C-alpha positions in Angstrom: 163.4 -62.0 218.3 161.0 -61.2 215.5 159.6 -58.2 217.4 163.1 -56.8 218.0 164.0 -57.1 214.4 160.8 -55.4 213.3 161.6 -52.5 215.7 165.1 -52.4 214.3 163.9 -52.2 210.8 161.4 -49.5 211.6 163.6 -47.2 213.7 167.3 -48.0 213.8 169.4 -46.5 211.1 172.4 -48.7 210.5 175.7 -47.5 209.0 175.8 -47.1 205.2 172.2 -48.3 205.0 168.8 -46.9 203.9 165.9 -46.1 206.2 163.9 -48.1 206.7 166.3 -51.0 206.3 166.1 -53.3 203.3 168.3 -56.1 204.7 167.7 -57.8 208.0 170.7 -57.6 210.2 171.8 -60.6 212.4 170.7 -60.2 216.0 173.7 -60.8 218.3 172.8 -62.0 221.8 176.3 -62.3 223.3 179.9 -62.6 222.4 182.9 -64.4 223.9 186.4 -65.1 222.7 186.2 -64.8 218.9 182.6 -65.9 218.6 179.4 -64.0 218.2 176.3 -65.9 219.5 173.2 -65.0 217.6 169.7 -64.9 219.0 168.7 -67.9 216.8 171.4 -70.0 218.5 174.0 -69.9 215.8 177.6 -69.0 216.5 179.9 -67.1 214.1 183.6 -66.6 214.2 184.2 -62.8 214.0 186.5 -62.3 211.1 186.3 -58.5 211.4 187.3 -57.8 215.0 184.2 -55.6 215.1 185.6 -53.2 212.5 189.2 -53.9 213.5 188.9 -52.9 217.1 188.4 -56.1 219.2 191.9 -57.4 218.9 191.7 -59.4 222.2 188.3 -60.8 221.3 185.2 -60.5 223.5 184.8 -60.7 227.3 188.5 -60.9 228.0 188.8 -61.2 231.8 191.5 -58.6 232.0 189.5 -56.0 230.1 186.3 -56.9 231.9 188.0 -56.4 235.2 189.4 -53.0 234.2 185.9 -51.8 233.3 184.4 -53.2 236.5 187.1 -51.6 238.7 186.7 -48.2 237.0 182.9 -48.3 237.3 183.4 -48.7 241.0 185.3 -45.4 241.1 183.6 -43.2 238.5 182.3 -43.8 235.0 182.7 -40.2 233.8 183.8 -36.8 234.8 184.3 -33.7 232.7 187.9 -33.1 231.5 187.7 -29.3 231.4 189.4 -28.1 234.6 189.5 -31.7 236.0 191.8 -34.7 235.4 192.1 -38.3 236.6 194.5 -41.1 236.8 193.3 -43.3 233.9 193.7 -40.5 231.4 197.0 -39.4 232.7 198.5 -42.9 232.7 197.1 -43.6 229.2 198.5 -40.4 227.8 201.9 -41.2 229.4 201.9 -44.7 227.9 200.9 -43.5 224.4 203.8 -40.9 224.5 206.2 -43.6 225.5 205.1 -45.9 222.7 204.8 -43.4 219.9 207.7 -41.0 220.4 205.2 -38.1 220.4 205.0 -35.5 223.1 201.4 -34.5 223.8 198.0 -36.4 223.7 194.5 -35.0 223.0 191.9 -37.7 223.9 188.7 -37.6 221.9 185.6 -39.6 221.1 186.3 -41.5 217.8 188.6 -41.9 214.9 186.9 -39.4 212.7 187.1 -36.8 215.6 190.8 -37.5 216.1 191.4 -36.7 212.4 189.3 -33.5 212.8 191.4 -32.6 215.8 194.6 -33.4 213.9 193.6 -31.2 211.0 192.6 -28.4 213.4 196.0 -28.7 215.1 197.7 -28.2 211.8 195.5 -25.3 210.6 195.8 -23.5 214.0 199.5 -24.0 214.1 200.0 -22.1 210.8 197.6 -19.4 211.8 199.6 -19.0 215.0 202.7 -18.6 212.8 201.0 -15.8 210.9 200.6 -18.0 207.8 196.8 -18.5 207.5 197.2 -19.2 203.7 198.6 -22.6 204.6 195.2 -24.3 205.0 195.0 -27.1 202.4 195.9 -30.7 202.9 197.7 -33.1 200.6 197.1 -36.9 200.6 197.2 -39.7 198.1 194.2 -41.3 196.4 192.7 -44.5 197.8 192.7 -43.3 201.4 190.0 -43.2 204.1 190.1 -41.0 207.2 186.5 -41.0 208.4 183.0 -39.8 207.7 182.8 -36.3 209.3 183.5 -33.4 207.0 187.2 -32.6 207.2 188.2 -36.3 207.2 185.9 -36.8 204.2 187.8 -34.1 202.3 190.9 -36.2 202.4 189.3 -39.5 201.6 189.5 -40.8 198.1 187.7 -38.2 196.0 186.1 -40.6 193.6 185.7 -43.9 195.4 183.1 -44.7 198.0 180.3 -42.2 198.9 182.3 -39.1 199.6 182.1 -37.9 196.0 178.5 -37.0 197.0 179.9 -34.0 198.8 182.1 -32.6 196.0 181.6 -28.8 196.0 180.7 -28.8 199.7 184.0 -30.2 201.2 187.2 -28.2 201.3 189.1 -28.9 198.1 192.4 -30.7 198.9 195.4 -31.7 196.9 195.5 -35.4 195.8 198.5 -37.4 194.6 198.1 -40.6 192.7 197.6 -43.7 194.8 200.9 -45.1 196.1 202.3 -48.1 194.2 203.0 -51.3 196.1 206.8 -51.0 195.6 209.1 -48.0 195.6 209.1 -46.3 192.2 211.4 -43.4 191.4 208.7 -41.8 189.1 206.2 -41.8 191.9 208.7 -40.3 194.4 209.2 -37.5 191.8 205.4 -37.2 191.5 205.1 -36.6 195.2 208.0 -34.2 195.2 206.6 -32.1 192.4 203.2 -31.9 193.9 204.4 -30.9 197.4 206.8 -28.4 196.0 204.1 -26.9 193.8 201.6 -26.4 196.6 204.0 -25.9 199.6 203.0 -22.3 200.2 199.3 -23.3 200.7 199.8 -26.7 202.4 199.2 -27.0 206.1 199.9 -30.8 206.2 200.3 -34.0 204.3 198.0 -36.8 205.8 198.3 -40.5 204.9 197.6 -43.9 206.4 201.0 -45.6 206.9 201.7 -48.9 205.0 198.0 -49.9 204.7 195.2 -47.9 203.2 192.1 -49.2 205.0 188.5 -48.7 204.1 189.6 -46.8 200.9 190.6 -50.1 199.3 192.8 -52.2 201.6 195.9 -51.4 199.6 199.5 -51.9 200.8 202.5 -49.8 200.0 206.2 -49.7 200.6 207.1 -48.2 204.0 209.9 -46.2 202.3 207.3 -43.8 201.0 206.9 -42.6 204.6 210.6 -41.6 204.5 210.0 -39.8 201.3 207.1 -37.8 202.8 209.0 -37.1 205.9 211.9 -35.6 204.0 209.7 -33.6 201.6 207.6 -32.2 204.5 210.8 -31.0 206.3 212.2 -29.5 203.1 209.1 -27.6 202.2 207.9 -26.7 205.7 204.8 -28.8 205.7 203.4 -30.8 208.7 203.1 -34.5 208.4 200.1 -36.4 209.8 199.9 -40.2 210.1 196.4 -41.8 210.5 197.1 -45.0 212.4 193.4 -45.5 213.5 193.3 -48.8 211.5 197.0 -49.7 211.5 197.9 -49.1 215.1 198.4 -51.6 217.9 200.0 -54.4 215.9 197.7 -55.0 213.0 200.4 -54.8 210.3 203.0 -56.8 212.3 204.6 -53.7 213.9 203.1 -51.9 216.8 202.3 -49.0 214.5 202.5 -48.8 210.7 205.1 -46.0 211.0 207.4 -48.4 212.8 208.0 -50.2 209.5 209.9 -47.1 208.5 211.2 -46.1 211.9 210.0 -42.5 211.7 207.5 -40.2 213.4 205.1 -37.6 212.1 204.2 -34.2 213.5 200.7 -35.4 214.4 199.4 -38.9 214.9 195.9 -40.3 215.1 195.1 -43.6 216.9 191.7 -45.3 217.7 189.8 -48.5 217.0 192.0 -51.1 218.8 193.0 -48.5 221.4 190.3 -49.7 223.7 190.3 -53.3 222.5 186.9 -52.7 221.1 185.2 -52.1 224.5 184.5 -48.4 224.3 184.7 -45.6 221.8 187.9 -43.5 222.2 190.6 -42.2 220.0 193.5 -39.7 220.3 195.4 -37.1 218.3 199.0 -36.9 219.4 201.5 -34.2 218.4 205.0 -33.0 218.9 206.1 -30.1 221.1 206.7 -28.1 217.9 203.0 -28.2 217.1 201.8 -27.6 220.6 204.2 -24.8 221.3 203.3 -23.2 218.0 199.6 -23.2 218.8 200.3 -21.9 222.3 202.2 -18.9 221.0 199.3 -17.8 218.7 196.6 -15.2 219.0 194.3 -17.9 220.4 196.8 -19.8 222.6 194.6 -22.8 223.1 193.5 -25.7 221.0 189.9 -24.8 220.2 188.3 -28.2 220.8 186.7 -29.9 223.8 184.4 -33.0 223.4 182.0 -33.6 226.3 183.3 -37.1 226.8 186.9 -36.2 226.3 189.2 -38.4 228.4 186.3 -40.6 229.6 187.6 -42.6 232.6 186.0 -45.9 231.6 187.4 -45.7 228.1 190.8 -44.5 229.3 191.0 -47.4 231.9 190.2 -50.1 229.4 192.5 -48.5 226.8 195.4 -48.7 229.2 194.5 -52.3 230.1 194.2 -53.3 226.5 197.7 -51.8 225.7 199.3 -53.5 228.7 197.6 -56.8 227.8 198.9 -56.6 224.2 202.5 -55.7 225.4 202.5 -58.4 228.1 202.6 -61.2 225.5 204.5 -62.0 222.4 201.9 -60.3 220.2 204.2 -60.1 217.2 204.5 -63.9 217.2 200.7 -64.2 217.3 200.3 -61.7 214.4 203.0 -63.6 212.4 201.1 -66.9 213.1 197.9 -65.4 211.8 199.7 -63.9 208.8 201.1 -67.4 207.9 197.6 -68.9 208.3 196.1 -66.2 206.1 198.8 -66.8 203.4 198.1 -70.5 203.4 194.3 -70.3 203.7 193.7 -67.6 201.1 196.1 -69.0 198.5 193.4 -71.1 196.8 191.4 -68.0 196.1 194.0 -67.0 193.4 192.5 -69.7 191.2 188.9 -68.6 191.5 187.3 -66.9 188.5 186.8 -63.2 189.1 189.6 -62.8 191.6 192.0 -60.0 190.7 194.4 -60.2 193.7 195.1 -61.9 197.0 197.2 -60.1 199.5 198.2 -60.5 203.2 200.1 -58.2 205.6 200.2 -59.0 209.3 196.7 -59.9 210.5 195.1 -58.5 207.4 193.9 -60.8 204.5 192.3 -59.4 201.4 190.7 -61.0 198.3 190.1 -58.4 195.6 187.6 -59.2 192.8 187.5 -57.8 189.3 183.9 -56.7 189.9 181.7 -55.4 192.7 180.9 -57.8 195.5 177.3 -58.9 195.7 177.3 -58.0 199.4 174.2 -59.9 200.4 175.2 -63.1 198.7 178.8 -62.9 199.8 177.8 -62.2 203.4 175.4 -65.1 203.4 178.0 -67.5 202.0 180.4 -66.5 204.8 177.7 -66.8 207.5 176.7 -70.3 206.1 180.4 -71.2 206.6 180.2 -70.0 210.2 182.0 -66.7 209.9 181.0 -63.1 210.1 182.5 -61.0 207.3 181.5 -57.6 205.9 182.6 -57.3 202.2 182.5 -53.9 200.5 183.0 -52.6 196.9 185.3 -55.2 195.2 186.8 -56.6 198.4 186.3 -59.5 200.7 188.7 -59.2 203.6 189.4 -60.2 207.1 191.1 -58.7 210.2 190.8 -61.5 212.8 191.3 -60.9 216.5 194.8 -61.8 217.6 193.5 -64.5 219.9 192.1 -66.5 216.9 193.4 -70.0 216.9 194.9 -71.7 213.8 191.6 -73.5 213.3 189.7 -70.2 213.6 191.9 -68.6 211.0 191.5 -71.6 208.7 187.7 -71.4 209.1 187.8 -67.6 208.3 189.8 -68.3 205.1 187.4 -70.9 204.0 184.5 -68.4 204.5 186.4 -65.7 202.5 186.8 -68.2 199.7 183.1 -69.2 199.9 182.2 -65.5 199.7 184.5 -64.9 196.8 183.0 -67.9 195.0 
């Protein structure tokens, strides 16, 4: 174990970390259900669903079998000029669930946002309006770490401010308030009207802003954006990479408002955490517009696009979710998070406690001491990854009431 960790520190560059590493990561030997088994024999409840993806936990027999069965057929085949059943059936199921029309399968959430942006830009170029090339979003958002997605992340928070002057300059509204406010609706209206001639699209995370700050907002703002985009001839993009597949209590965040965008991004829980895959979906209007352009194809084609293994396990994960009363399970977790995190309101240094669906957040009035907070959670038997001023959890949907209670105790220990 020590030799492995020394090799890790010397050669493996971990996300958002220095090289060589300064903090020793925990070495995971195996995982099953909601528990991570460490090489030193300890077990931790995963309060993060492996960055919000492993909604069914680990080694689920249905998903394991889907992977085994597909490996027996083929693990990969190029998608250019070829197709296969897992990708076709997955695309058809996504269309049915999202009310969209067309599906572009890609490698990761960031890439799906890149594709979505490219769809919007290419659409307007095909309409003879190349000046419509900027994007509008609201502050506090997060859309990924590649360049175009970084340009619509919060311009001041996180690390993306490092690239100011390099990234495309987008249009930013103020962060959305928790409740519907007339003054904020007017703010959105004024900003979109002012920039309509140069806006290709508005892009937001519906209902929950994820890694930009774990903030919640009134679903009626989605209606406002839909109407404003229609009025001013601007495309609307919803980034459901974090909110999709039940996390907020509805299958998709947009379902809280009952509306659809022009382009939709999904990822993370799409495969149940088994593989990397995401998708950018669009309406026929967008696809037809691109197809009538000077370049009548979407200029994008990842090597592993439509990977059969990822497509097969994605379809199995979706069907597994829909085969059970997942809403009841998410509501059960929501109730457990409400009860278990309530004592955190009394802790010194806690600014807010909020819960929506299977998302629980404790926000501090200062930056988290990440190393100490993580150790406190681990000592309580739970894996959490705090960031900035937030200690939060997104448990797998298969977490028991006892698991959720233990996760809450770990969040409180970390906040303390």
